[in-house]
C-alpha positions in Angstrom: 224.3 142.5 119.7 227.9 143.4 119.1 228.6 147.2 119.2 231.1 146.6 116.3 228.0 146.7 114.1 228.3 150.5 114.3 232.0 150.4 113.3 233.0 152.3 116.5 236.6 152.0 117.5 237.8 152.0 121.1 239.0 155.6 120.6 235.6 156.6 119.2 233.9 155.3 122.3 236.3 157.2 124.5 235.5 160.3 122.5 231.8 159.7 123.1 232.4 159.3 126.8 234.6 162.3 127.1 231.9 164.5 125.5 229.3 162.9 127.7 231.2 163.8 130.9 232.1 167.2 129.6 228.4 168.0 128.9 227.6 167.1 132.5 230.5 169.0 134.0 231.9 165.8 135.3 235.6 165.6 135.8 236.7 163.3 133.1 240.4 163.9 133.5 240.6 161.1 136.1 241.1 157.8 134.4 238.2 155.6 133.4 238.2 152.2 131.9 235.8 151.0 129.3 234.6 147.6 130.7 232.1 146.7 128.0 230.0 148.0 125.1 226.9 146.5 123.7 224.1 147.3 121.3 220.4 146.6 121.1 217.4 147.9 119.1 216.2 151.1 120.6 212.6 149.8 120.8 210.7 146.6 119.8 209.0 148.5 117.0 210.7 150.9 114.4 210.7 154.5 115.8 211.0 156.2 112.4 211.2 155.7 108.7 214.6 157.2 107.8 217.2 155.4 109.9 218.1 152.4 112.1 217.9 153.2 115.8 219.9 151.5 118.5 220.6 151.9 122.3 224.4 151.9 122.8 225.3 150.7 126.3 228.8 151.5 127.7 229.9 150.2 131.1 232.8 152.2 132.5 234.9 151.9 135.6 235.7 155.2 137.2 237.2 155.9 140.6 236.7 152.2 141.5 233.0 152.1 140.6 231.2 150.8 137.6 228.6 152.8 135.8 226.4 151.9 132.8 225.8 154.8 130.4 223.1 154.7 127.7 223.4 156.5 124.4 221.1 156.7 121.4 222.7 155.7 118.1 221.2 156.5 114.7 222.8 155.0 111.6 222.2 154.5 107.9 220.1 151.4 107.2 222.4 148.3 107.0 219.9 145.9 105.4 218.1 148.1 102.9 220.4 149.4 100.1 217.5 151.1 98.3 216.5 153.1 101.4 220.2 153.9 102.1 220.5 155.3 98.6 217.3 157.4 99.1 218.7 158.9 102.3 222.0 159.7 100.7 220.1 161.4 97.9 218.1 163.7 100.2 221.1 164.2 102.5 219.2 163.5 105.7 222.2 162.5 107.8 224.3 165.3 106.6 221.6 167.8 107.4 220.7 166.4 110.9 224.3 166.2 111.9 225.0 169.8 110.8 221.8 171.2 112.3 222.2 169.6 115.7 226.0 170.1 116.1 226.4 173.5 114.5 223.1 175.3 114.9 221.1 173.8 117.7 224.2 173.3 119.8 224.9 177.1 119.4 221.3 178.0 120.1 221.1 175.9 123.3 223.6 178.2 125.0 221.0 181.0 124.9 218.2 178.9 126.4 220.0 176.6 128.9 216.8 176.3 131.0 215.1 174.1 128.4 216.4 171.1 126.4 215.2 171.5 122.8 217.1 168.6 121.2 219.5 165.8 122.0 223.2 166.6 122.1 225.4 164.9 119.5 228.4 163.3 121.1 229.8 161.8 118.0 229.3 161.8 114.2 231.0 159.6 111.7 231.2 160.1 107.9 227.5 161.1 107.5 226.7 157.5 108.4 226.3 157.5 112.2 225.1 159.8 115.0 225.6 159.0 118.7 223.6 161.2 121.0 222.5 161.3 124.7 219.7 158.9 125.3 216.7 161.1 126.1 214.7 158.1 127.1 217.1 157.3 129.9 216.7 160.9 131.0 213.0 160.6 131.5 211.7 161.6 128.1 209.4 159.4 126.0 207.1 159.6 123.0 203.5 159.9 124.1 201.5 157.3 122.1 198.0 158.4 121.4 195.4 157.3 118.9 196.3 158.8 115.5 199.2 160.8 117.0 196.8 163.3 118.5 197.8 165.0 121.8 195.9 166.5 124.7 196.0 170.3 125.2 198.7 170.3 127.9 201.1 168.3 125.7 200.5 170.6 122.8 201.2 173.6 125.0 204.5 172.0 126.2 205.5 171.3 122.6 204.8 174.9 121.6 207.1 176.1 124.5 210.0 174.1 123.1 209.2 175.2 119.6 209.1 178.8 120.7 212.4 178.4 122.4 214.0 176.8 119.3 212.7 179.5 117.0 213.5 182.5 119.3 216.9 181.0 120.1 217.8 180.9 116.4 216.9 184.6 116.2 219.0 185.3 119.2 221.9 183.5 117.6 221.6 185.6 114.5 221.5 188.8 116.6 224.6 187.8 118.6 226.6 186.9 115.5 225.2 189.6 113.2 224.2 187.4 110.3 221.3 185.3 109.2 221.6 181.5 109.5 222.1 180.8 105.7 225.1 183.1 105.9 226.5 181.6 109.0 225.9 178.0 107.9 225.9 178.0 104.1 223.9 175.1 102.5 223.1 173.5 105.8 219.4 174.5 105.6 218.9 174.0 101.9 215.5 172.4 101.3 215.7 168.6 101.0 212.1 167.6 101.7 209.9 169.3 99.1 212.3 169.8 96.1 211.3 170.2 92.5 214.4 168.7 90.9 213.0 166.6 88.0 215.1 163.5 88.8 214.5 163.7 92.6 212.8 160.7 94.2 210.9 163.3 96.3 209.1 164.5 93.2 207.8 161.1 92.5 206.8 160.8 96.2 204.6 163.9 95.9 203.1 162.5 92.7 202.3 159.3 94.5 200.7 161.3 97.4 198.5 163.0 94.8 197.7 159.5 93.4 196.9 158.3 96.9 194.5 161.1 97.7 192.9 160.9 94.3 192.1 157.3 94.9 190.7 158.1 98.4 188.5 160.8 97.0 187.1 158.5 94.4 186.2 155.8 96.8 184.9 158.1 99.6 181.2 158.8 99.8 181.9 162.0 101.7 181.9 164.0 98.4 179.6 163.5 95.5 178.8 164.8 92.0 180.2 168.2 90.9 181.9 168.7 94.3 183.9 165.5 93.9 184.9 166.4 90.3 186.0 169.9 91.4 188.1 168.3 94.2 189.7 165.9 91.8 190.6 168.7 89.4 192.1 171.0 92.0 193.8 168.4 94.2 197.1 168.2 92.5 197.8 172.0 92.2 196.7 172.5 95.7 199.1 169.9 97.2 201.9 171.2 95.0 201.5 174.6 96.6 203.8 173.2 99.3 206.7 174.2 97.1 205.8 177.9 97.4 206.0 177.8 101.2 209.3 176.1 101.9 211.6 178.8 100.6 212.7 181.6 103.0 210.1 184.3 103.2 210.7 187.9 101.9 207.7 189.2 103.9 208.2 187.7 107.4 211.2 187.1 109.6 212.6 183.6 109.1 214.2 181.3 111.7 215.3 177.7 112.2 212.3 175.3 111.7 212.3 171.7 112.8 210.2 170.7 109.8 208.9 167.2 110.7 206.7 167.5 113.8 204.8 164.3 113.9 204.3 162.6 117.2 207.3 160.2 117.1 209.6 163.3 116.8 208.3 164.9 120.0 209.4 163.5 123.3 208.0 164.6 126.7 209.1 164.4 130.3 206.2 164.0 132.7 205.7 164.2 136.4 204.2 161.4 138.6 200.7 162.3 137.6 201.5 162.1 133.9 201.5 165.8 133.3 204.2 167.1 130.9 207.0 169.1 132.4 209.4 169.2 129.5 209.6 168.5 125.8 212.5 167.9 123.4 212.3 167.6 119.6 214.3 164.9 117.7 215.0 164.0 114.1 216.2 167.3 112.5 216.7 165.7 109.1 214.3 167.9 107.2 214.9 171.3 108.9 214.5 174.5 106.9 214.8 178.3 107.2 211.3 179.8 107.1 209.0 181.8 109.4 208.0 180.3 112.7 204.4 179.9 111.7 205.3 177.1 109.3 206.3 174.9 112.2 203.5 176.1 114.4 200.8 175.1 111.9 202.5 171.9 111.1 202.6 170.9 114.8 198.9 171.8 115.3 197.7 170.0 112.2 199.7 166.8 113.0 198.9 166.6 116.7 195.4 168.1 117.2 192.0 167.5 115.8 189.8 170.1 114.3 187.7 170.6 117.3 190.6 171.4 119.6 192.0 173.8 117.0 188.7 175.6 116.7 188.3 175.9 120.4 191.9 176.7 121.4 193.8 178.1 118.5 193.9 181.7 119.8 195.0 180.6 123.3 197.7 178.3 121.8 199.1 181.0 119.6 199.1 183.4 122.6 200.9 180.8 124.7 203.6 180.3 122.0 204.0 184.1 121.6 204.6 184.6 125.3 207.2 181.9 125.4 208.8 183.3 122.2 208.9 186.8 123.7 210.4 185.5 127.0 213.4 183.8 125.3 214.1 187.1 123.4 213.7 189.1 126.6 216.0 186.9 128.6 218.6 187.6 125.9 218.0 191.4 125.9 216.0 191.5 122.7 212.5 193.1 122.2 209.8 190.9 120.6 208.0 194.0 119.5 210.9 195.0 117.3 211.5 191.5 115.9 207.9 190.1 115.6 205.1 192.5 116.6 202.0 190.5 117.7 200.0 191.6 114.7 202.7 190.6 112.3 203.0 187.2 114.1 199.3 186.6 113.7 199.3 187.5 110.0 202.3 185.1 109.6 200.3 182.3 111.3 197.3 182.9 109.0 199.5 183.0 105.9 201.2 179.7 106.8 198.0 177.9 107.9 197.6 176.3 104.4 201.3 175.3 104.5 200.8 173.4 107.7 197.6 171.8 106.4 199.1 170.7 103.1 202.3 169.3 104.7 200.3 167.5 107.4 197.9 166.0 104.7 200.9 164.9 102.6 202.5 162.9 105.4 199.5 161.8 107.5 198.7 159.0 105.0 202.0 157.4 106.2 202.6 158.6 109.8 199.1 157.8 111.1 198.9 154.3 109.7 197.5 151.7 112.1 200.1 149.3 113.5 199.4 146.3 111.4 199.8 148.3 108.2 203.1 149.7 109.5 204.3 146.1 110.1 203.4 145.4 106.5 205.5 148.4 105.3 208.5 147.6 107.5 208.4 144.0 106.4 209.0 144.9 102.8 212.2 146.6 101.6 210.4 148.2 98.6 207.8 150.0 100.7 210.5 151.6 102.9 212.8 152.6 100.0 211.4 156.2 99.9 208.6 158.3 101.4 205.7 157.2 99.2 206.7 154.4 96.7 204.0 152.8 94.6 203.3 149.9 96.9 202.8 152.1 99.9 200.0 154.0 98.1 197.9 150.8 98.0 198.7 149.9 101.6 197.3 153.3 102.6 194.2 152.8 100.4 193.7 149.4 102.0 194.0 150.9 105.5 191.6 153.7 104.6 188.9 151.2 103.5 189.4 148.9 106.5 190.2 151.2 109.5 187.6 153.7 110.7 189.9 155.7 112.9 192.5 156.2 110.1 189.7 157.0 107.6 188.1 159.6 109.9 191.5 161.3 110.5 192.3 161.6 106.8 188.8 162.7 105.9 189.0 165.5 108.5 192.2 166.8 107.0 190.9 166.4 103.5 187.7 168.3 104.4 189.6 171.3 105.6 192.0 171.1 102.7 189.1 171.0 100.2 187.5 174.0 101.8 190.5 175.8 100.4 189.4 174.6 96.9 186.0 176.0 97.4 187.5 179.3 98.7 189.6 179.6 95.6 186.6 178.9 93.4 184.8 181.9 94.8 185.0 185.1 92.7 
């Protein structure tokens, strides 16, 4: 595939290479010659819903030797105008470019021992991002049934999450201002917005429609209980809007905001044990307390049994990593997030993580053949939850036991909140 598809000029490619060599402390003042550039799909199957992904290969001759360097390129969809318009509406490229280059890039200097995200080498007109290729550096997405991870992988992901969160607080301390002041408008909410004309409002309405249909056809709930659930479902899901604004009760920080399994990449040793973790796709980041991300990660990547057995230990593991980042930057966790306050924050945002996870799990845990049906139809990829996708999810729920059990588990826990609210 011709790299011109990305509209990269020769000077653009040189700029990418210069930044690549600079990031690795390689002397790039010596002359190098670009021998060839090529492009290919990043993987045989789509890696995400909100962009086209490519592997950009650049062969250079430097000091008489040729070297092939791999980059990851992410661009606006070229063959789906409806999806392109949707992404422009929610500003996903603009947000990711700004978050990665301006915020995460600044954070990384305070935690150089851990890669928390890819480095942006080049950005163009809110249409294209070229980053280091984490896959070529040994990272990969761990594919498990339903997107669920083993305990060791969850612990590794929490270490990276703690580093990201604490690093953003260190950045604020060093610069003397909060992130919204330092980077105006960059972290404005673009996922769960209530603008009446927003496509995202219709997406949430369709999510409510989806789960209403699932409750109706599911024998898990009967009689008065089912009726109560149907009556309370919509307002319960719409509570997500109350959680995505910066808190006035707890300390806020940079949150990734979209922690499903395809956005978490792991580096493993020869025995398959995780030794590193990086987070990708910062298109829906926000400025809220760390517990939002923590709960979102746990509900999207663990089952209820693991959470019941290991929640306290996982929160303790996160807190130790969080405290270590602060300590290595001469800050005291007891002054910024005392343990008791941290645990209260996690409990407060538990429902936020559960609602958010329930909203997106209908899509991100779909079995492969139903994903193929979605990606094969431009209408079903034109937003997060268009009308046609609702019925694909209903069909999958009826036909696929693993998918059905996963959603029922989330719904069960969500509906316990309904019962809790019903109590005097």
